[in-house]
mmCIF file of the N, C-alpha and C atoms, coordinates in Angstrom:
data_MODEL
# 
_entry.id   MODEL 
# 
loop_
_atom_site.group_PDB 
_atom_site.id 
_atom_site.type_symbol 
_atom_site.label_atom_id 
_atom_site.label_alt_id 
_atom_site.label_comp_id 
_atom_site.label_asym_id 
_atom_site.label_entity_id 
_atom_site.label_seq_id 
_atom_site.pdbx_PDB_ins_code 
_atom_site.Cartn_x 
_atom_site.Cartn_y 
_atom_site.Cartn_z 
_atom_site.occupancy 
_atom_site.B_iso_or_equiv 
_atom_site.pdbx_formal_charge 
_atom_site.auth_seq_id 
_atom_site.auth_comp_id 
_atom_site.auth_asym_id 
_atom_site.auth_atom_id 
_atom_site.pdbx_PDB_model_num 
ATOM 1   N N  . MET A 1 1  ? 118.777 175.482 112.735 1.00 0.00 ? 1  MET A N  1 
ATOM 2   C CA . MET A 1 1  ? 119.197 176.229 111.551 1.00 0.00 ? 1  MET A CA 1 
ATOM 3   C C  . MET A 1 1  ? 120.230 175.413 110.770 1.00 0.00 ? 1  MET A C  1 
ATOM 4   N N  . GLN A 1 2  ? 120.191 175.558 109.487 1.00 0.00 ? 2  GLN A N  1 
ATOM 5   C CA . GLN A 1 2  ? 121.115 174.885 108.558 1.00 0.00 ? 2  GLN A CA 1 
ATOM 6   C C  . GLN A 1 2  ? 122.254 175.858 108.253 1.00 0.00 ? 2  GLN A C  1 
ATOM 7   N N  . PRO A 1 3  ? 123.409 175.300 108.070 1.00 0.00 ? 3  PRO A N  1 
ATOM 8   C CA . PRO A 1 3  ? 124.530 176.223 107.669 1.00 0.00 ? 3  PRO A CA 1 
ATOM 9   C C  . PRO A 1 3  ? 124.310 176.619 106.208 1.00 0.00 ? 3  PRO A C  1 
ATOM 10  N N  . PRO A 1 4  ? 124.924 177.739 105.719 1.00 0.00 ? 4  PRO A N  1 
ATOM 11  C CA . PRO A 1 4  ? 124.757 178.195 104.350 1.00 0.00 ? 4  PRO A CA 1 
ATOM 12  C C  . PRO A 1 4  ? 125.309 177.128 103.445 1.00 0.00 ? 4  PRO A C  1 
ATOM 13  N N  . PRO A 1 5  ? 124.780 177.062 102.179 1.00 0.00 ? 5  PRO A N  1 
ATOM 14  C CA . PRO A 1 5  ? 125.235 176.020 101.253 1.00 0.00 ? 5  PRO A CA 1 
ATOM 15  C C  . PRO A 1 5  ? 126.695 176.244 100.811 1.00 0.00 ? 5  PRO A C  1 
ATOM 16  N N  . GLU A 1 6  ? 127.153 177.438 100.834 1.00 0.00 ? 6  GLU A N  1 
ATOM 17  C CA . GLU A 1 6  ? 128.545 177.699 100.430 1.00 0.00 ? 6  GLU A CA 1 
ATOM 18  C C  . GLU A 1 6  ? 129.071 178.955 101.246 1.00 0.00 ? 6  GLU A C  1 
ATOM 19  N N  . THR A 1 7  ? 130.261 178.862 101.708 1.00 0.00 ? 7  THR A N  1 
ATOM 20  C CA . THR A 1 7  ? 130.893 180.001 102.386 1.00 0.00 ? 7  THR A CA 1 
ATOM 21  C C  . THR A 1 7  ? 132.177 180.322 101.686 1.00 0.00 ? 7  THR A C  1 
ATOM 22  N N  . ILE A 1 8  ? 132.392 181.619 101.585 1.00 0.00 ? 8  ILE A N  1 
ATOM 23  C CA . ILE A 1 8  ? 133.614 182.141 100.881 1.00 0.00 ? 8  ILE A CA 1 
ATOM 24  C C  . ILE A 1 8  ? 134.293 183.167 101.837 1.00 0.00 ? 8  ILE A C  1 
ATOM 25  N N  . ARG A 1 9  ? 135.507 182.912 102.156 1.00 0.00 ? 9  ARG A N  1 
ATOM 26  C CA . ARG A 1 9  ? 136.279 183.825 102.964 1.00 0.00 ? 9  ARG A CA 1 
ATOM 27  C C  . ARG A 1 9  ? 136.873 184.964 102.063 1.00 0.00 ? 9  ARG A C  1 
ATOM 28  N N  . VAL A 1 10 ? 136.713 186.218 102.482 1.00 0.00 ? 10 VAL A N  1 
ATOM 29  C CA . VAL A 1 10 ? 137.203 187.326 101.724 1.00 0.00 ? 10 VAL A CA 1 
ATOM 30  C C  . VAL A 1 10 ? 138.024 188.265 102.634 1.00 0.00 ? 10 VAL A C  1 
ATOM 31  N N  . THR A 1 11 ? 138.810 189.137 101.994 1.00 0.00 ? 11 THR A N  1 
ATOM 32  C CA . THR A 1 11 ? 139.644 190.010 102.735 1.00 0.00 ? 11 THR A CA 1 
ATOM 33  C C  . THR A 1 11 ? 139.171 191.464 102.711 1.00 0.00 ? 11 THR A C  1 
ATOM 34  N N  . GLN A 1 12 ? 138.158 191.744 101.912 1.00 0.00 ? 12 GLN A N  1 
ATOM 35  C CA . GLN A 1 12 ? 137.615 193.115 101.804 1.00 0.00 ? 12 GLN A CA 1 
ATOM 36  C C  . GLN A 1 12 ? 136.124 193.063 102.244 1.00 0.00 ? 12 GLN A C  1 
ATOM 37  N N  . PRO A 1 13 ? 135.625 194.177 102.876 1.00 0.00 ? 13 PRO A N  1 
ATOM 38  C CA . PRO A 1 13 ? 134.256 194.162 103.352 1.00 0.00 ? 13 PRO A CA 1 
ATOM 39  C C  . PRO A 1 13 ? 133.172 194.396 102.272 1.00 0.00 ? 13 PRO A C  1 
ATOM 40  N N  . ARG A 1 14 ? 133.575 194.760 101.075 1.00 0.00 ? 14 ARG A N  1 
ATOM 41  C CA . ARG A 1 14 ? 132.690 194.958 99.941  1.00 0.00 ? 14 ARG A CA 1 
ATOM 42  C C  . ARG A 1 14 ? 132.991 193.854 98.906  1.00 0.00 ? 14 ARG A C  1 
ATOM 43  N N  . VAL A 1 15 ? 131.936 193.086 98.617  1.00 0.00 ? 15 VAL A N  1 
ATOM 44  C CA . VAL A 1 15 ? 132.087 191.922 97.695  1.00 0.00 ? 15 VAL A CA 1 
ATOM 45  C C  . VAL A 1 15 ? 131.009 191.926 96.649  1.00 0.00 ? 15 VAL A C  1 
ATOM 46  N N  . ALA A 1 16 ? 131.310 191.331 95.484  1.00 0.00 ? 16 ALA A N  1 
ATOM 47  C CA . ALA A 1 16 ? 130.296 191.213 94.403  1.00 0.00 ? 16 ALA A CA 1 
ATOM 48  C C  . ALA A 1 16 ? 129.985 189.737 94.297  1.00 0.00 ? 16 ALA A C  1 
ATOM 49  N N  . CYS A 1 17 ? 128.706 189.432 93.997  1.00 0.00 ? 17 CYS A N  1 
ATOM 50  C CA . CYS A 1 17 ? 128.281 188.054 93.792  1.00 0.00 ? 17 CYS A CA 1 
ATOM 51  C C  . CYS A 1 17 ? 127.407 188.009 92.545  1.00 0.00 ? 17 CYS A C  1 
ATOM 52  N N  . ASP A 1 18 ? 127.705 187.051 91.709  1.00 0.00 ? 18 ASP A N  1 
ATOM 53  C CA . ASP A 1 18 ? 126.818 186.839 90.481  1.00 0.00 ? 18 ASP A CA 1 
ATOM 54  C C  . ASP A 1 18 ? 126.351 185.393 90.439  1.00 0.00 ? 18 ASP A C  1 
ATOM 55  N N  . GLY A 1 19 ? 126.716 184.618 91.480  1.00 0.00 ? 19 GLY A N  1 
ATOM 56  C CA . GLY A 1 19 ? 126.245 183.267 91.590  1.00 0.00 ? 19 GLY A CA 1 
ATOM 57  C C  . GLY A 1 19 ? 126.986 182.297 90.690  1.00 0.00 ? 19 GLY A C  1 
ATOM 58  N N  . ALA A 1 20 ? 127.824 182.734 89.769  1.00 0.00 ? 20 ALA A N  1 
ATOM 59  C CA . ALA A 1 20 ? 128.458 181.864 88.816  1.00 0.00 ? 20 ALA A CA 1 
ATOM 60  C C  . ALA A 1 20 ? 129.856 182.195 88.507  1.00 0.00 ? 20 ALA A C  1 
ATOM 61  N N  . SER A 1 21 ? 130.547 183.028 89.324  1.00 0.00 ? 21 SER A N  1 
ATOM 62  C CA . SER A 1 21 ? 131.866 183.446 88.998  1.00 0.00 ? 21 SER A CA 1 
ATOM 63  C C  . SER A 1 21 ? 132.902 182.341 88.940  1.00 0.00 ? 21 SER A C  1 
ATOM 64  N N  . ASP A 1 22 ? 132.606 181.233 89.657  1.00 0.00 ? 22 ASP A N  1 
ATOM 65  C CA . ASP A 1 22 ? 133.528 180.086 89.639  1.00 0.00 ? 22 ASP A CA 1 
ATOM 66  C C  . ASP A 1 22 ? 133.146 179.034 88.630  1.00 0.00 ? 22 ASP A C  1 
ATOM 67  N N  . ILE A 1 23 ? 132.143 179.241 87.801  1.00 0.00 ? 23 ILE A N  1 
ATOM 68  C CA . ILE A 1 23 ? 131.701 178.302 86.791  1.00 0.00 ? 23 ILE A CA 1 
ATOM 69  C C  . ILE A 1 23 ? 132.204 178.852 85.409  1.00 0.00 ? 23 ILE A C  1 
ATOM 70  N N  . PRO A 1 24 ? 133.068 178.067 84.715  1.00 0.00 ? 24 PRO A N  1 
ATOM 71  C CA . PRO A 1 24 ? 133.553 178.582 83.431  1.00 0.00 ? 24 PRO A CA 1 
ATOM 72  C C  . PRO A 1 24 ? 132.417 178.866 82.479  1.00 0.00 ? 24 PRO A C  1 
ATOM 73  N N  . GLY A 1 25 ? 132.383 180.090 81.943  1.00 0.00 ? 25 GLY A N  1 
ATOM 74  C CA . GLY A 1 25 ? 131.314 180.523 81.047  1.00 0.00 ? 25 GLY A CA 1 
ATOM 75  C C  . GLY A 1 25 ? 129.969 180.486 81.684  1.00 0.00 ? 25 GLY A C  1 
ATOM 76  N N  . GLY A 1 26 ? 129.860 180.556 82.991  1.00 0.00 ? 26 GLY A N  1 
ATOM 77  C CA . GLY A 1 26 ? 128.634 180.298 83.687  1.00 0.00 ? 26 GLY A CA 1 
ATOM 78  C C  . GLY A 1 26 ? 127.819 181.559 84.023  1.00 0.00 ? 26 GLY A C  1 
ATOM 79  N N  . ALA A 1 27 ? 128.121 182.687 83.397  1.00 0.00 ? 27 ALA A N  1 
ATOM 80  C CA . ALA A 1 27 ? 127.362 183.905 83.694  1.00 0.00 ? 27 ALA A CA 1 
ATOM 81  C C  . ALA A 1 27 ? 125.850 183.707 83.457  1.00 0.00 ? 27 ALA A C  1 
ATOM 82  N N  . ALA A 1 28 ? 125.467 182.966 82.461  1.00 0.00 ? 28 ALA A N  1 
ATOM 83  C CA . ALA A 1 28 ? 124.068 182.702 82.193  1.00 0.00 ? 28 ALA A CA 1 
ATOM 84  C C  . ALA A 1 28 ? 123.473 181.751 83.214  1.00 0.00 ? 28 ALA A C  1 
ATOM 85  N N  . LEU A 1 29 ? 124.218 181.073 83.978  1.00 0.00 ? 29 LEU A N  1 
ATOM 86  C CA . LEU A 1 29 ? 123.744 180.154 84.967  1.00 0.00 ? 29 LEU A CA 1 
ATOM 87  C C  . LEU A 1 29 ? 123.539 180.790 86.345  1.00 0.00 ? 29 LEU A C  1 
ATOM 88  N N  . GLY A 1 30 ? 124.078 182.011 86.516  1.00 0.00 ? 30 GLY A N  1 
ATOM 89  C CA . GLY A 1 30 ? 124.021 182.639 87.808  1.00 0.00 ? 30 GLY A CA 1 
ATOM 90  C C  . GLY A 1 30 ? 122.830 183.559 88.013  1.00 0.00 ? 30 GLY A C  1 
ATOM 91  N N  . HIS A 1 31 ? 123.096 184.707 88.560  1.00 0.00 ? 31 HIS A N  1 
ATOM 92  C CA . HIS A 1 31 ? 122.069 185.686 88.873  1.00 0.00 ? 31 HIS A CA 1 
ATOM 93  C C  . HIS A 1 31 ? 122.647 187.088 88.566  1.00 0.00 ? 31 HIS A C  1 
ATOM 94  N N  . PRO A 1 32 ? 121.849 188.168 88.596  1.00 0.00 ? 32 PRO A N  1 
ATOM 95  C CA . PRO A 1 32 ? 122.378 189.478 88.385  1.00 0.00 ? 32 PRO A CA 1 
ATOM 96  C C  . PRO A 1 32 ? 123.482 189.765 89.379  1.00 0.00 ? 32 PRO A C  1 
ATOM 97  N N  . ARG A 1 33 ? 124.546 190.465 88.986  1.00 0.00 ? 33 ARG A N  1 
ATOM 98  C CA . ARG A 1 33 ? 125.600 190.793 89.901  1.00 0.00 ? 33 ARG A CA 1 
ATOM 99  C C  . ARG A 1 33 ? 125.077 191.788 90.935  1.00 0.00 ? 33 ARG A C  1 
ATOM 100 N N  . VAL A 1 34 ? 125.366 191.479 92.224  1.00 0.00 ? 34 VAL A N  1 
ATOM 101 C CA . VAL A 1 34 ? 125.021 192.361 93.298  1.00 0.00 ? 34 VAL A CA 1 
ATOM 102 C C  . VAL A 1 34 ? 126.245 192.659 94.121  1.00 0.00 ? 34 VAL A C  1 
ATOM 103 N N  . TRP A 1 35 ? 126.302 193.870 94.672  1.00 0.00 ? 35 TRP A N  1 
ATOM 104 C CA . TRP A 1 35 ? 127.337 194.285 95.590  1.00 0.00 ? 35 TRP A CA 1 
ATOM 105 C C  . TRP A 1 35 ? 126.847 194.150 96.995  1.00 0.00 ? 35 TRP A C  1 
ATOM 106 N N  . LEU A 1 36 ? 127.612 193.509 97.901  1.00 0.00 ? 36 LEU A N  1 
ATOM 107 C CA . LEU A 1 36 ? 127.243 193.291 99.246  1.00 0.00 ? 36 LEU A CA 1 
ATOM 108 C C  . LEU A 1 36 ? 128.253 193.952 100.119 1.00 0.00 ? 36 LEU A C  1 
ATOM 109 N N  . GLN A 1 37 ? 127.794 194.494 101.263 1.00 0.00 ? 37 GLN A N  1 
ATOM 110 C CA . GLN A 1 37 ? 128.707 195.130 102.281 1.00 0.00 ? 37 GLN A CA 1 
ATOM 111 C C  . GLN A 1 37 ? 128.624 194.275 103.521 1.00 0.00 ? 37 GLN A C  1 
ATOM 112 N N  . ILE A 1 38 ? 129.778 193.860 103.999 1.00 0.00 ? 38 ILE A N  1 
ATOM 113 C CA . ILE A 1 38 ? 129.904 193.108 105.188 1.00 0.00 ? 38 ILE A CA 1 
ATOM 114 C C  . ILE A 1 38 ? 129.867 194.082 106.381 1.00 0.00 ? 38 ILE A C  1 
ATOM 115 N N  . SER A 1 39 ? 128.974 193.863 107.295 1.00 0.00 ? 39 SER A N  1 
ATOM 116 C CA . SER A 1 39 ? 128.785 194.746 108.447 1.00 0.00 ? 39 SER A CA 1 
ATOM 117 C C  . SER A 1 39 ? 129.721 194.344 109.608 1.00 0.00 ? 39 SER A C  1 
ATOM 118 N N  . GLU A 1 40 ? 129.482 194.963 110.761 1.00 0.00 ? 40 GLU A N  1 
ATOM 119 C CA . GLU A 1 40 ? 130.307 194.657 111.953 1.00 0.00 ? 40 GLU A CA 1 
ATOM 120 C C  . GLU A 1 40 ? 130.114 193.191 112.419 1.00 0.00 ? 40 GLU A C  1 
ATOM 121 N N  . SER A 1 41 ? 129.141 192.482 111.900 1.00 0.00 ? 41 SER A N  1 
ATOM 122 C CA . SER A 1 41 ? 128.901 191.080 112.196 1.00 0.00 ? 41 SER A CA 1 
ATOM 123 C C  . SER A 1 41 ? 130.007 190.205 111.652 1.00 0.00 ? 41 SER A C  1 
ATOM 124 N N  . GLY A 1 42 ? 130.664 190.696 110.548 1.00 0.00 ? 42 GLY A N  1 
ATOM 125 C CA . GLY A 1 42 ? 131.766 189.959 109.966 1.00 0.00 ? 42 GLY A CA 1 
ATOM 126 C C  . GLY A 1 42 ? 131.348 189.039 108.781 1.00 0.00 ? 42 GLY A C  1 
ATOM 127 N N  . TYR A 1 43 ? 130.079 189.103 108.387 1.00 0.00 ? 43 TYR A N  1 
ATOM 128 C CA . TYR A 1 43 ? 129.609 188.278 107.267 1.00 0.00 ? 43 TYR A CA 1 
ATOM 129 C C  . TYR A 1 43 ? 128.375 188.917 106.617 1.00 0.00 ? 43 TYR A C  1 
ATOM 130 N N  . VAL A 1 44 ? 128.103 188.413 105.407 1.00 0.00 ? 44 VAL A N  1 
ATOM 131 C CA . VAL A 1 44 ? 126.914 188.834 104.655 1.00 0.00 ? 44 VAL A CA 1 
ATOM 132 C C  . VAL A 1 44 ? 126.469 187.618 103.787 1.00 0.00 ? 44 VAL A C  1 
ATOM 133 N N  . ASP A 1 45 ? 125.188 187.496 103.607 1.00 0.00 ? 45 ASP A N  1 
ATOM 134 C CA . ASP A 1 45 ? 124.613 186.431 102.760 1.00 0.00 ? 45 ASP A CA 1 
ATOM 135 C C  . ASP A 1 45 ? 124.076 187.076 101.516 1.00 0.00 ? 45 ASP A C  1 
ATOM 136 N N  . CYS A 1 46 ? 124.300 186.385 100.380 1.00 0.00 ? 46 CYS A N  1 
ATOM 137 C CA . CYS A 1 46 ? 123.692 186.836 99.062  1.00 0.00 ? 46 CYS A CA 1 
ATOM 138 C C  . CYS A 1 46 ? 122.233 186.459 99.084  1.00 0.00 ? 46 CYS A C  1 
ATOM 139 N N  . GLY A 1 47 ? 121.368 187.416 98.797  1.00 0.00 ? 47 GLY A N  1 
ATOM 140 C CA . GLY A 1 47 ? 119.940 187.179 98.733  1.00 0.00 ? 47 GLY A CA 1 
ATOM 141 C C  . GLY A 1 47 ? 119.475 186.290 97.588  1.00 0.00 ? 47 GLY A C  1 
ATOM 142 N N  . TYR A 1 48 ? 120.304 186.147 96.568  1.00 0.00 ? 48 TYR A N  1 
ATOM 143 C CA . TYR A 1 48 ? 119.944 185.310 95.423  1.00 0.00 ? 48 TYR A CA 1 
ATOM 144 C C  . TYR A 1 48 ? 120.335 183.863 95.649  1.00 0.00 ? 48 TYR A C  1 
ATOM 145 N N  . CYS A 1 49 ? 121.631 183.597 95.927  1.00 0.00 ? 49 CYS A N  1 
ATOM 146 C CA . CYS A 1 49 ? 122.123 182.248 95.917  1.00 0.00 ? 49 CYS A CA 1 
ATOM 147 C C  . CYS A 1 49 ? 122.507 181.733 97.307  1.00 0.00 ? 49 CYS A C  1 
ATOM 148 N N  . ASP A 1 50 ? 122.352 182.538 98.392  1.00 0.00 ? 50 ASP A N  1 
ATOM 149 C CA . ASP A 1 50 ? 122.621 182.163 99.760  1.00 0.00 ? 50 ASP A CA 1 
ATOM 150 C C  . ASP A 1 50 ? 124.095 181.950 100.051 1.00 0.00 ? 50 ASP A C  1 
ATOM 151 N N  . ARG A 1 51 ? 124.968 182.340 99.168  1.00 0.00 ? 51 ARG A N  1 
ATOM 152 C CA . ARG A 1 51 ? 126.390 182.212 99.502  1.00 0.00 ? 51 ARG A CA 1 
ATOM 153 C C  . ARG A 1 51 ? 126.663 183.178 100.714 1.00 0.00 ? 51 ARG A C  1 
ATOM 154 N N  . ARG A 1 52 ? 127.493 182.699 101.567 1.00 0.00 ? 52 ARG A N  1 
ATOM 155 C CA . ARG A 1 52 ? 127.877 183.493 102.722 1.00 0.00 ? 52 ARG A CA 1 
ATOM 156 C C  . ARG A 1 52 ? 129.346 183.948 102.490 1.00 0.00 ? 52 ARG A C  1 
ATOM 157 N N  . PHE A 1 53 ? 129.556 185.258 102.638 1.00 0.00 ? 53 PHE A N  1 
ATOM 158 C CA . PHE A 1 53 ? 130.881 185.851 102.522 1.00 0.00 ? 53 PHE A CA 1 
ATOM 159 C C  . PHE A 1 53 ? 131.326 186.226 103.953 1.00 0.00 ? 53 PHE A C  1 
ATOM 160 N N  . ILE A 1 54 ? 132.450 185.657 104.314 1.00 0.00 ? 54 ILE A N  1 
ATOM 161 C CA . ILE A 1 54 ? 132.947 185.879 105.738 1.00 0.00 ? 54 ILE A CA 1 
ATOM 162 C C  . ILE A 1 54 ? 134.262 186.691 105.631 1.00 0.00 ? 54 ILE A C  1 
ATOM 163 N N  . LEU A 1 55 ? 134.295 187.771 106.365 1.00 0.00 ? 55 LEU A N  1 
ATOM 164 C CA . LEU A 1 55 ? 135.487 188.582 106.395 1.00 0.00 ? 55 LEU A CA 1 
ATOM 165 C C  . LEU A 1 55 ? 136.591 187.901 107.206 1.00 0.00 ? 55 LEU A C  1 
ATOM 166 N N  . THR A 1 56 ? 137.718 187.645 106.568 1.00 0.00 ? 56 THR A N  1 
ATOM 167 C CA . THR A 1 56 ? 138.837 186.957 107.210 1.00 0.00 ? 56 THR A CA 1 
ATOM 168 C C  . THR A 1 56 ? 139.283 187.769 108.437 1.00 0.00 ? 56 THR A C  1 
ATOM 169 N N  . GLY A 1 57 ? 139.380 187.112 109.593 1.00 0.00 ? 57 GLY A N  1 
ATOM 170 C CA . GLY A 1 57 ? 139.796 187.844 110.797 1.00 0.00 ? 57 GLY A CA 1 
ATOM 171 C C  . GLY A 1 57 ? 138.617 188.525 111.534 1.00 0.00 ? 57 GLY A C  1 
ATOM 172 N N  . GLY A 1 58 ? 137.445 188.559 110.955 1.00 0.00 ? 58 GLY A N  1 
ATOM 173 C CA . GLY A 1 58 ? 136.305 189.164 111.557 1.00 0.00 ? 58 GLY A CA 1 
ATOM 174 C C  . GLY A 1 58 ? 135.623 188.276 112.622 1.00 0.00 ? 58 GLY A C  1 
ATOM 175 N N  . PRO A 1 59 ? 134.570 188.820 113.244 1.00 0.00 ? 59 PRO A N  1 
ATOM 176 C CA . PRO A 1 59 ? 133.931 188.042 114.339 1.00 0.00 ? 59 PRO A CA 1 
ATOM 177 C C  . PRO A 1 59 ? 133.258 186.732 113.878 1.00 0.00 ? 59 PRO A C  1 
ATOM 178 N N  . ALA A 1 60 ? 132.922 186.608 112.635 1.00 0.00 ? 60 ALA A N  1 
ATOM 179 C CA . ALA A 1 60 ? 132.270 185.374 112.145 1.00 0.00 ? 60 ALA A CA 1 
ATOM 180 C C  . ALA A 1 60 ? 133.299 184.355 111.584 1.00 0.00 ? 60 ALA A C  1 
ATOM 181 N N  . ASP A 1 61 ? 134.526 184.803 111.494 1.00 0.00 ? 61 ASP A N  1 
ATOM 182 C CA . ASP A 1 61 ? 135.605 183.862 111.000 1.00 0.00 ? 61 ASP A CA 1 
ATOM 183 C C  . ASP A 1 61 ? 135.883 182.814 112.059 1.00 0.00 ? 61 ASP A C  1 
ATOM 184 N N  . GLY A 1 62 ? 135.645 181.558 111.715 1.00 0.00 ? 62 GLY A N  1 
ATOM 185 C CA . GLY A 1 62 ? 135.865 180.490 112.653 1.00 0.00 ? 62 GLY A CA 1 
ATOM 186 C C  . GLY A 1 62 ? 134.633 180.126 113.475 1.00 0.00 ? 62 GLY A C  1 
ATOM 187 N N  . ALA A 1 63 ? 133.538 180.876 113.349 1.00 0.00 ? 63 ALA A N  1 
ATOM 188 C CA . ALA A 1 63 ? 132.343 180.582 114.139 1.00 0.00 ? 63 ALA A CA 1 
ATOM 189 C C  . ALA A 1 63 ? 131.548 179.427 113.502 1.00 0.00 ? 63 ALA A C  1 
ATOM 190 N N  . ASP A 1 64 ? 130.719 178.789 114.302 1.00 0.00 ? 64 ASP A N  1 
ATOM 191 C CA . ASP A 1 64 ? 129.811 177.787 113.778 1.00 0.00 ? 64 ASP A CA 1 
ATOM 192 C C  . ASP A 1 64 ? 128.759 178.503 112.889 1.00 0.00 ? 64 ASP A C  1 
ATOM 193 N N  . GLN A 1 65 ? 128.848 178.315 111.584 1.00 0.00 ? 65 GLN A N  1 
ATOM 194 C CA . GLN A 1 65 ? 127.968 179.015 110.642 1.00 0.00 ? 65 GLN A CA 1 
ATOM 195 C C  . GLN A 1 65 ? 126.476 178.702 110.830 1.00 0.00 ? 65 GLN A C  1 
ATOM 196 N N  . SER A 1 66 ? 126.144 177.523 111.390 1.00 0.00 ? 66 SER A N  1 
ATOM 197 C CA . SER A 1 66 ? 124.748 177.210 111.515 1.00 0.00 ? 66 SER A CA 1 
ATOM 198 C C  . SER A 1 66 ? 124.110 177.959 112.663 1.00 0.00 ? 66 SER A C  1 
ATOM 199 N N  . THR A 1 67 ? 124.900 178.647 113.477 1.00 0.00 ? 67 THR A N  1 
ATOM 200 C CA . THR A 1 67 ? 124.314 179.428 114.620 1.00 0.00 ? 67 THR A CA 1 
ATOM 201 C C  . THR A 1 67 ? 124.133 180.894 114.276 1.00 0.00 ? 67 THR A C  1 
ATOM 202 N N  . LEU A 1 68 ? 124.612 181.329 113.075 1.00 0.00 ? 68 LEU A N  1 
ATOM 203 C CA . LEU A 1 68 ? 124.518 182.699 112.707 1.00 0.00 ? 68 LEU A CA 1 
ATOM 204 C C  . LEU A 1 68 ? 123.266 182.980 111.926 1.00 0.00 ? 68 LEU A C  1 
ATOM 205 N N  . LYS A 1 69 ? 122.593 184.136 112.162 1.00 0.00 ? 69 LYS A N  1 
ATOM 206 C CA . LYS A 1 69 ? 121.411 184.522 111.446 1.00 0.00 ? 69 LYS A CA 1 
ATOM 207 C C  . LYS A 1 69 ? 121.710 184.921 110.047 1.00 0.00 ? 69 LYS A C  1 
ATOM 208 N N  . ASP A 1 70 ? 120.736 184.846 109.134 1.00 0.00 ? 70 ASP A N  1 
ATOM 209 C CA . ASP A 1 70 ? 120.884 185.284 107.751 1.00 0.00 ? 70 ASP A CA 1 
ATOM 210 C C  . ASP A 1 70 ? 121.106 186.813 107.731 1.00 0.00 ? 70 ASP A C  1 
ATOM 211 N N  . HIS A 1 71 ? 122.033 187.278 106.919 1.00 0.00 ? 71 HIS A N  1 
ATOM 212 C CA . HIS A 1 71 ? 122.247 188.719 106.685 1.00 0.00 ? 71 HIS A CA 1 
ATOM 213 C C  . HIS A 1 71 ? 122.145 188.920 105.175 1.00 0.00 ? 71 HIS A C  1 
ATOM 214 N N  . GLY A 1 72 ? 120.924 189.231 104.737 1.00 0.00 ? 72 GLY A N  1 
ATOM 215 C CA . GLY A 1 72 ? 120.656 189.331 103.322 1.00 0.00 ? 72 GLY A CA 1 
ATOM 216 C C  . GLY A 1 72 ? 121.353 190.433 102.577 1.00 0.00 ? 72 GLY A C  1 
ATOM 217 N N  . ASP A 1 73 ? 121.599 191.522 103.207 1.00 0.00 ? 73 ASP A N  1 
ATOM 218 C CA . ASP A 1 73 ? 122.275 192.604 102.437 1.00 0.00 ? 73 ASP A CA 1 
ATOM 219 C C  . ASP A 1 73 ? 123.347 193.303 103.225 1.00 0.00 ? 73 ASP A C  1 
ATOM 220 N N  . GLY A 1 74 ? 123.735 192.727 104.330 1.00 0.00 ? 74 GLY A N  1 
ATOM 221 C CA . GLY A 1 74 ? 124.773 193.397 105.142 1.00 0.00 ? 74 GLY A CA 1 
ATOM 222 C C  . GLY A 1 74 ? 124.272 194.404 106.105 1.00 0.00 ? 74 GLY A C  1 
ATOM 223 N N  . ALA A 1 75 ? 122.991 194.688 106.069 1.00 0.00 ? 75 ALA A N  1 
ATOM 224 C CA . ALA A 1 75 ? 122.396 195.677 106.977 1.00 0.00 ? 75 ALA A CA 1 
ATOM 225 C C  . ALA A 1 75 ? 121.622 195.018 108.070 1.00 0.00 ? 75 ALA A C  1 
ATOM 226 N N  . GLY A 1 76 ? 121.804 193.716 108.245 1.00 0.00 ? 76 GLY A N  1 
ATOM 227 C CA . GLY A 1 76 ? 121.084 193.021 109.286 1.00 0.00 ? 76 GLY A CA 1 
ATOM 228 C C  . GLY A 1 76 ? 119.657 192.638 108.983 1.00 0.00 ? 76 GLY A C  1 
ATOM 229 N N  . ARG A 1 77 ? 119.286 192.743 107.691 1.00 0.00 ? 77 ARG A N  1 
ATOM 230 C CA . ARG A 1 77 ? 117.927 192.411 107.280 1.00 0.00 ? 77 ARG A CA 1 
ATOM 231 C C  . ARG A 1 77 ? 117.865 191.039 106.699 1.00 0.00 ? 77 ARG A C  1 
# 
């Protein structure tokens, strides 16, 4: 398994992703904004851009990211 292309550590279990929030004026370069819920696994993956959001202090924080399964919407799917 490959690690996710980008990981972002967050402090809240509910996160928004638009794929371009860190690109100046990049809203047109991203994807539709989606809200993701981090489950008890401690992480969630965006289904559009594959960014992985890791809950700080959660079970996935500090883990080898290449060993974790994809979590497309926070529900384990």
